[in-house]
GUKOLDO-779195 format. One record per atom (N, C-alpha, C, O): residue in three letters; x, y, z. Coordinates in steps of 0.2 Angstrom, whole numbers, plus 5000, padded with zeros to 4 digits. Layout:
% GUKOLDO-779195
ALAXYZ...
END
This chain:
% GUKOLDO-779195
MET494648584896MET494348534899MET493648584901MET493648644903ALA492948544900ALA492148594901ALA491948544906ALA492248494907PHE491448574910PHE491048544915PHE490348564914PHE490148614913SER490048494915SER489248494914SER488948514917SER489048494923SER488448574916SER487948604922SER487448584920SER487348594914SER486748564925SER486148564922SER485848634925SER486148654930SER485348654923SER484948724925SER484148694925SER483748714929SER484048654921SER483448624922SER483448534919SER483848494918ALA482748524920ALA482548434917ALA482748454911ALA482348404909THR482848484906THR483048464899THR483648514896THR483948504890SER483748554900SER484348594897SER484948604900SER485048634905THR485748564896THR486348604902THR486748644896THR486848644890PHE487148664902PHE487748724898PHE488448684901PHE488548644907GLU488948694896GLU489548684900GLU489848764902GLU489748824900VAL490348734906VAL490748794911VAL491648764908VAL491848714907THR491948804906THR492448804904THR492848804912THR492648824917ARG493748754909ARG493848774919ARG494148824920ARG494348844925GLU494248864914GLU494348964918GLU493848974921GLU493848994927GLU493248974917GLU492649004919GLU492548964928GLU492449004933PHE492648894928PHE492548874933PHE493048894939PHE492848904945ASN493448894938ASN494148924942ASN493949004945ASN493949024951ALA493949034939ALA493749114942ALA493049104945ALA492949164947PHE492649054946PHE492149054950PHE492149044955PHE491749074959HIS492549014958HIS492948984963HIS493449024964HIS493948984965LYS493649094964LYS494249124964LYS494549124971LYS495049104972ILE494249154977ILE494349164983ILE494449084986ILE495049064988ASP493949044985ASP494248984989ASP494748944984ASP494948884986ARG495048974978ARG495548954976ARG496248974981ARG496648934983THR496249064982THR496649094985THR496849074992THR497349084994LEU496249044996LEU496249035002LEU496748965002LEU497248955005PHE496548914998PHE496748844997PHE497648864997PHE497948835000SER497848924993SER498548924991SER498748954996SER499348944997ARG498448995001ARG498949035005ARG498748975012ARG498948995017LEU498648915010LEU498548845016LEU499248825015LEU499648815020ILE499348805009ILE499848735007ILE500348795004ILE500948775006LEU500348845001LEU501048884999LEU501148955001LEU501448994998THR500848965007THR501149025010THR501248985018THR501848985021LEU500648965020LEU500848925026LEU501148855027LEU501248835033ASN501248825022ASN501748765021ASN501248685024ASN501448635025ARG500548715025ARG500148645028ARG500148605021ARG500048615015ASP500248535026ASP500048485022ASP499248495017ASP498648515018ILE499448455011ILE499048465005ILE498448425006ILE497948455007SER498448355006SER497748325008SER497548355015SER496948375014GLN497648375019GLN497548375026GLN497048465023GLN496448485025SER497648505020SER497248565019SER496548555014SER496048585015LEU496548515010LEU495948485006LEU495148495010LEU494548515009GLN495448455016GLN494948415022GLN494648485024GLN494048495024VAL495248525026VAL495148595028VAL494548615025VAL493948615027MET494748645020MET494348695015MET493748655012MET493348695009SER493448585014SER492748555013SER492348575020SER491748575021PHE492848575027PHE492448595032PHE492348685032PHE491948725036LEU492748715028LEU492548785029LEU491948795027LEU491548825030LEU491848755018LEU491348765015LEU490748745017LEU490248755014PHE490848705022PHE490148675025PHE489948725029PHE489348745028LEU490348755034LEU490248785037LEU489948875035LEU489648915039GLU490048875028GLU489848935024GLU489148925021GLU488648965021LYS489148865017LYS488648855013LYS487848815017LYS487248825015SER488048785022SER487648765028SER487248845031SER486748845034GLY487548895031GLY487248945035GLY487548965041GLY487449025043HIS488048915045HIS488248945052HIS488648995050HIS488549035056VAL489049035045VAL489549075045VAL489649105038VAL490149085034ARG489149165037ARG489049175030ARG489749215029ARG490149235033ASN489749205020ASN490349225019ASN490949235022ASN491249285024LEU491049175023LEU491649145028LEU492349175023LEU492649225023ILE492349125018ILE492949105014ILE493349185011ILE493949205011ALA492849225009ALA492749295009ALA493249335013ALA493749355012ASP492849335019ASP493349375026ASP493849355027ASP494249395030LEU494049285026LEU494549245029LEU495149265024LEU495749285027ILE495049275017ILE495449305013ILE495849365017ILE496449365019SER495449405017SER495549475021SER496049465026SER496549505026LEU496149415030LEU496349415037LEU497049395037LEU497349375032PRO497449415044PRO498249405044PRO498549305042PRO498149265044ASP498849285040ASP499149225040ASP499049195046ASP498949145047VAL499149235051VAL499349195058VAL498549175061VAL498349125064PHE498149225058PHE497349205061PHE497049135056PHE496749085058ILE497249135051ILE497049075047ILE497449025049ILE497248965050ASN498149035049ASN498448975053ASN497948925059ASN497648875058LYS497948985065LYS497548955070LYS496848935069LYS496648885072LEU496548965065LEU495848925063LEU496048855059LEU495648815061ALA496348845054ALA496348775052ALA496748735055ALA496848675054ASP496948765063ASP497248695066ASP496748685071ASP496748635075GLU496048735072GLU495548725075GLU495148675070GLU494948625073VAL495048685065VAL494748635058VAL495048565058VAL494648525056VAL495448555060VAL495948475060VAL495648455066VAL495348405065MET495648485072MET495448465080MET494648435081MET494548405085CYS494048465074CYS493548455072CYS493448405067CYS492948375066LEU494148395063LEU494148335058LEU494448265064LEU494348205062THR494848275070THR494948225073THR494348195075THR494148135075CYS493848255078CYS493348225081CYS492948195077CYS492648145079LEU492848215072LEU492548175067LEU492748115065LEU492348075062SER493448105065SER493348025064SER493247975067SER493247915065TYR492947985074TYR492847945079TYR491847935078TYR491547985075GLU491747895079GLU490947875078GLU490747885084GLU490147875084ASN491047895090ASN490647935096ASN491047975099ASN491547955099TYR490948035104TYR491248085106TYR491548055112TYR492048065113SER491148005116SER491547955124SER492147925119SER492547915124MET492447905116MET492947885111MET493447945111MET493947945115TYR493347985107TYR493948045105TYR493948075114TYR494348115115VAL493648075118VAL493748115123VAL494448075128VAL494848095131ALA494147975127ALA494547945130ALA495247945127ALA495647935132ASN495447945120ASN495947955118ASN496348025116ASN496948035116HIS495848095116HIS496248155116HIS496148185122HIS496548235123GLY495648165128GLY495748195136GLY495348275134GLY495448325137GLN494948265128GLN494548355127GLN494048335132GLN493648295131ASN493948375138ASN493448385141ASN493348475142ASN492948475147ASN493448515140ASN493348575141ASN493248615135ASN493548645132ASN492548585134ASN492248585128ASN492048665123ASN492048675117SER492048715130SER491748775127SER492448795123SER492348785117PHE492948805124PHE493648815124PHE493848765118PHE494448785116ALA493748735116ALA494148685113ALA494348725105ALA494848735103ILE493748735103ILE493748775096ILE493248845096ILE492748865095PRO493848895100PRO493748965103PRO493248985095PRO492548985095SER493648995090SER493649045085SER492949025082SER492549065081ILE492848945080ILE492248935078ILE491648925081ILE491148925078THR491648925087THR491348915093THR491048995092THR490449015093ARG491449035091ARG491149115090ARG491149135085ARG490949195085MET491349105079MET490849125075MET490449115071MET490249135066THR490149045075THR489349015074THR488849045081THR488349005082GLY489049105083GLY488849115088GLY488849085095GLY488549115099GLY489049035096GLY489048995102GLY488848935102GLY488848895106TYR488648915094TYR488248855092TYR488748775091TYR488648725094LEU489248795088LEU489548735087LEU490248725092LEU490648775093THR490148675092THR490648665099THR490848575098THR490448545095LEU491348545100LEU491548465097LEU490948435099LEU490748395094PRO490548435104PRO489948375106PRO489548395099PRO489548355094VAL489348455100VAL488848465091VAL489048445085VAL488648415081ILE489648455085ILE489748425078ILE489948365076ILE489948335071GLN490148335082GLN490048245084GLN489348215082GLN489248165079HIS488848265087HIS488348235084HIS487948255080HIS487348255081GLU488248275075GLU488048305066GLU488548275062GLU488648285056ARG488948225066ARG489648195063ARG489348185053ARG489648215048GLU488548135054GLU488548105048GLU488148135042GLU488048115036ASN488048195044ASN487948255041ASN488548295037ASN488648315032ILE488748305043ILE489348365041ILE489748305035ILE489748315029LEU490048235039LEU490448215034LEU490048215026LEU490448235022ASN489448205024ASN489248195020ASN489248275015ASN489348275009GLN489048345020GLN489048385016GLN489948405016GLN490148455013MET490348375018MET491148385017MET491248345010MET491748365007LYS490948295006LYS491248245005LYS490848284997LYS491148304992LYS490348294997LYS489948364992LYS490448404990LYS490648414984HIS490748434995HIS491248494993HIS491748484992HIS492048534990LEU492048424993LEU492848394991LEU492648374982LEU493048374977ASN492048364981ASN492148334975ASN491848374970ASN491848374963GLY491448414974GLY491048464967GLY491548524969GLY491448574966VAL491948534973VAL492448584973VAL492948574972VAL493248564967CYS493248564979CYS493948554981CYS494448524976CYS494948554974TYR494348464973TYR494548434970TYR494748454963TYR495348444960PRO494148494959PRO494248504952PRO494548574952PRO494948594948ALA494348614958ALA494348704959ALA495148694960ALA495448744958PHE495548634964PHE496148664966PHE496648624962PHE497148634963GLU496548584957GLU496848514955GLU497648554953GLU498248524954ASP497548614950ASP498348634946ASP498548654953ASP499148634954ILE498348694957ILE498848714962ILE498948664969ILE499348684973ARG498748604969ARG498748564973ARG499448514967ARG499848484970LYS499448524961LYS500048484958LYS500548534957LYS501048504953TYR500548594958TYR501148634958TYR501448634966TYR502048634967ALA500948624971ALA501248594978ALA501648544977ALA502248544980GLU501448504974GLU501748444974GLU502448424972GLU502848394975ILE502448464965ILE503148484961ILE503548514967ILE503948484971TYR503348574967TYR503848624970TYR503948574980TYR504548584983ASN503648544982ASN503648494987ASN504348444986ASN504848444990LYS504248424981LYS504748354978LYS505348394977LYS505848364980GLU505348454974GLU506048484974GLU506448504980GLU507048514980LYS506048514984LYS506148564988LYS506648494994LYS507148484997VAL506148444992VAL506448384996VAL507348364992VAL507848354995LEU507148364986LEU507848374982LEU508448414984LEU508948394983LEU508248474986LEU508648514987LEU508748524992LEU509148564993ASP508548494999ASP508648485006ASP509248415004ASP509748435006GLN509148365001GLN509448315001GLN510248324998GLN510748295000GLU510248374991GLU510948384991GLU511148434994GLU511748454993ARG510748475000ARG511248515003ARG511548485010ARG512048505013GLY511248425012GLY511148385017GLY512048335015GLY512548335019LYS512148315009LYS512548275007LYS513148335004LYS513748315004MET513048385003MET513548435003MET513948455010MET514548445011MET513548465015MET513648475022MET514048405024MET514648405027GLU513748365024GLU514248285025GLU514748285023GLU515248265027ASN514948295016ASN515448305013ASN515948365017ASN516548345018LEU515748425019LEU516048465022LEU516248455029LEU516748485032GLN515848405032GLN516048385039GLN516648345040GLN517148345044GLN516548285033GLN517048245034GLN517848265030GLN518348225030LEU517848325028LEU518348375025LEU518648415033LEU519148445033GLY518348405037GLY518448435043GLY518148495044GLY518348535049ILE517848515040ILE517648575040ILE516648565043ILE516148545040ASN516748575050ASN516148555054ASN515548585055ASN514948565055THR515848655056THR515048695057THR515148765053THR515648775050VAL514748805052VAL514648865049VAL514548925054VAL513948925056HIS514948965056HIS515149025062HIS514549065060HIS514249065054LYS514349095066LYS513649135064LYS514049195059LYS514649195060GLY513949235055GLY514049295051GLY514249255043GLY514249295038GLU514449185043GLU514549165037GLU513849185034GLU513249195037SER514049185027SER513449175021SER513549105019SER513949065020SER512949115014SER513049035010SER513449045005SER513648995003ASN513649105001ASN514149124999ASN514749105002ASN515049064998GLN515049115008GLN515549075009GLN515649015009GLN516148985005ILE515148965012ILE515048905011ILE515148885004ILE515548835004LEU514948914998LEU514848884992LEU515848914991LEU516248864990SER515948944991SER516648984989SER517048904994SER517248854990VAL517048894999VAL517348845002VAL517248754996VAL517648724994GLN516548754996GLN516248724993GLN516748694985GLN516948634983GLU516748754983GLU517148784976GLU517948754977GLU518248724973GLU518048774982GLU518948764981GLU519048694982GLU519648674980ILE518648654986ILE518848584987ILE518648554980ILE519048524977SER518148564977SER517748514972SER518148544962SER518148514957GLY518248614964GLY518348654958GLY517748664953GLY517748654947THR517248674957THR516448664953THR516048704958THR515948704965ARG515648744954ARG514948794958ARG514548764959ARG514148754955VAL514548734967VAL513848694969VAL513148754971VAL513248804975GLN512548754969GLN512048784972GLN511948754975GLN511848694975VAL511648804981VAL511148754989VAL510648794988VAL510748854987GLY510048764989GLY509448774987GLY509148834982GLY508748874983GLY509548824975GLY509448864969GLY510148914968GLY510648904971ALA510048944964ALA510348994960ALA510649024966ALA510349014971VAL511149064966VAL511449104971VAL511249164967VAL511249164961SER510849214971SER510549274969SER511049324970SER511449324975GLU511149384964GLU511549434966GLU511349494970GLU511649544970ASP510649474973ASP510349534976ASP510749524983ASP510849574986GLU511049454985GLU511349444990GLU511949514991GLU512149534997GLN512249534985GLN512549584985GLN512549634986GLN512949674987VAL511749654987VAL511449714986VAL511249754993VAL511149714998THR511349824994THR511349855001THR510649855000THR510349844995ALA510249845010ALA509649835009ALA509349915007ALA508749925005ASP509649955007ASP509150015004ASP509050014997ASP508650054994ASP509349974995ASP509149974986ASP508749924985ASP508749904979ARG508449894990ARG507949844990ARG507349854995ARG507149814998THR507249934995THR506849965001THR506250004998THR506450064996VAL505749984997VAL505050024994VAL504950065001VAL505050035007PHE504750134999PHE504550185004PHE503950205004PHE503850245000LEU503450185006LEU502750205008LEU502650265013LEU502950285018THR501950285009THR501750345014THR501050345016THR500850295013PHE500750375019PHE499950345021PHE499550435023PHE499750485025SER499050405020SER498550485023SER498350495030SER498150455034ARG498650565033ARG498450575039ARG497650565041ARG497150605039GLY497450515046GLY496650515049GLY496550425046GLY496050395048TYR497050385041TYR496750355039TYR497450305041TYR497950305038PRO497250265048PRO497950245051PRO497950175049PRO497350155048ILE498550135047ILE498650085042ILE499150045048ILE499650075050SER499049985048SER499449925054SER499949885049SER499849855043GLU500649885054GLU500949835049GLU500949755047GLU501249725043PRO500349725051PRO500049665048PRO499649665041PRO499549625037GLU499449745042GLU499049765036GLU499349775030GLU499049765025LEU499949785029LEU500349805023LEU500649735022LEU500649705016HIS501049695029HIS501249635025HIS500849575023HIS501049535019ASP500249575026ASP499749545021ASP499549565015ASP499649515011PHE499449625013PHE499249645009PHE499549635003PHE499249624998PHE500649655003PHE500749644999PHE500949584997PHE501149574992THR500949535002THR501149475001THR500849434997THR501049394993ARG499949434999ARG499549404992ARG499549434988ARG499349394983LYS499849504985LYS499749524980LYS500549514975LYS500549514968PHE500949514978PHE501749514977PHE501949434978PHE502349414973GLY501849394983GLY502049324985GLY502549354990GLY502549414992ASP502849314991ASP503449304999ASP504049344997ASP504649324996VAL503749424996VAL504249474993VAL504849504999VAL505349524999ILE504449505005ILE504649545010ILE505049505017ILE504949455020GLU505549555017GLU506049525023GLU505949575029GLU506049545034GLU505649625028GLU505449665036GLU505249735032GLU505249755027ILE505049755040ILE504549825038ILE504549865045ILE504549845050PHE504649935043PHE505049965050PHE504450015047PHE504250035042MET504150035055MET503650095055MET503750115060MET503950075064PRO503850185061PRO503850235067PRO503450215072PRO502950185071GLY503650225080GLY503250195084GLY502950265087GLY502950315084GLY502850265094GLY502750325099GLY502050335101GLY501750375106GLY501650285096GLY500950295099GLY500350325093GLY499750305092GLU500850375090GLU500350415084GLU500450365078GLU500950325077GLN499850395075GLN499650365067GLN500350385064GLN500650445064ALA500550325062ALA501150335057ALA501150345049ALA500750315046LEU501450375048LEU501350425042LEU501850375036LEU501750375030TYR502350355038TYR502650325034TYR503150255034TYR503350255039ALA503350205030ALA503450135032ALA504250125026ALA504250145020ARG504550105030ARG505250075027ARG504949995025ARG504749955030MET504849965018MET504749905017MET505449845013MET505449825008VAL505849845018VAL506449795014VAL506149745009VAL505649705010LEU506449735004LEU506149665002LEU506549625000LEU507049644998ARG506549565000ARG507049504998ARG507649504991ARG508149464990SER507249554987SER507449554978SER507449634979SER507049674981ALA508149634974ALA507849724972ALA507649704964ALA507549744960ALA507449644963ALA507249644958ALA506549644959ALA506249634954LYS506149644964LYS505449654967LYS505249724966LYS504649744965VAL505649784966VAL505549834969VAL505149854960VAL504549864961PRO505349854954PRO504949884950PRO504249854950PRO503749894949GLU504149794951GLU503449764949GLU502949814955GLU502449824954ILE503249834961ILE502949874967ILE503049924965ILE502749954970VAL503249984962VAL503450024961VAL503550034951VAL504050014948THR502950054950THR502850024945THR503350084939THR503350144940ASP503750044933ASP504050084929ASP503850144927ASP503250144925GLY504250194926GLY504050254924GLY503550314929GLY503350364927GLU503350274935GLU503050314939GLU503550334946GLU503950294948ILE503450404948ILE503850404954ILE503350364958ILE503550324962LYS502650374958LYS502350344966LYS501750304963LYS501350324959THR501650244967THR501350194964THR500650194968THR500950174973LYS500050204969LYS499350224972LYS499350144972LYS499350104967PHE499150124980PHE498650054983PHE498250064986PHE498250124989THR497750034986THR497150054992THR496949984995THR496649934994ILE497349995002ILE497249925007ILE496849945013ILE496949995016SER496249905014SER495749915016SER495549985017SER495450015022GLY495250015008GLY494850065009GLY495550115009GLY495650155004LYS496050125014LYS496450175013LYS496850175008LYS496850125005HIS497250235007HIS497750255000HIS498250245003HIS498250265009VAL498850175000VAL499450195001VAL499850204993VAL499750184988TRP500450254995TRP500850274990TRP501550234990TRP501650204996ALA501950224986ALA502650194986ALA502850214980ALA502650224974ARG503550224983ARG504150224979ARG504750214980ARG504950214986LYS505150224976LYS505850194977LYS506250214984LYS506350274984PHE506450174988PHE506750214992PHE507350274992PHE507850254988ILE507450324995ILE508350354992ILE508550395000ILE508350445003PRO508950345002PRO509050375009PRO509350445010PRO509450475004SER509450475014SER509550535016SER510550535016SER510950485017SER510550595016SER511250595015SER511650605023SER512250605024SER511150605029SER511350585035SER511250515038SER511350485044GLY510850495033GLY510850425033GLY509950405037GLY509550355037ASN509750475041ASN509150455045ASN508650455039ASN508650475033THR508150415042THR507550405039THR506950445039THR506850455045SER506450485036SER505950545037SER505550535033SER505750505028PRO504650575033PRO504250565028PRO504650595022PRO504450575016SER505150635022SER505450655015SER505850625012SER506050645007SER506050575015SER506650525012SER506650515006SER507150475004
END
């Protein structure tokens, strides 16, 4: 698919789908985190993105999207909630009606992050006052950027959500069958493998819950662990590590262990959900793989537990 763009009154040039998506790479990254990582509603997230683009393109917050994708998911989720509040306010033709229905009278703190980012300018009353202009700008960004640039991501998420619903329904039916057979609850400590074993004995067939049963369930945590080391004088936090590796490799992290004590941590153990992901992070054939996170060097290698069971920088 090609997009036509006019550079003058007499000349036009075509942009391919790949070029268009590459141009909007950071916008696509943020939208993906909203609907795939944070599991937010797809239609609502399209509107959230159009509002954020309005903030950026109107000059209220420069480089907003690029700055957001470097921040932790918890902040992005919080900001998206504030945008939803703005969208709700914009759905009313006058502010008094919005206040009457939502009881919002503490205007200074209703959308603290957005108000702070705009130097105290944008509050809900101001947003409502500029309602017509904001809605027009959002519509332009929806049609010009969000719908075409996010089309493949949206379709992927819709398919994923449908499959998840079907899997949840299948799991629900299986649990209902177990209850009818007198197996009412799964006691703490029982794994999904144990549930499947019971179902296999009953039906004579193997039923998969939420997808195939992974062999990694039988792998120890040590075999799923990547050992990370850092340079002294360049402190790095657990949220920075989690955000970087999640954005680069997906939802692969089960837990991160870093030493405390108030001093800079020089190492960490990162337990992955699957042992198959270890070679993706620690490149095959290399003893250590180097990453740069916020300008700081991080080295990763396969975790090798010490004979005493204690973890130290030499592990």
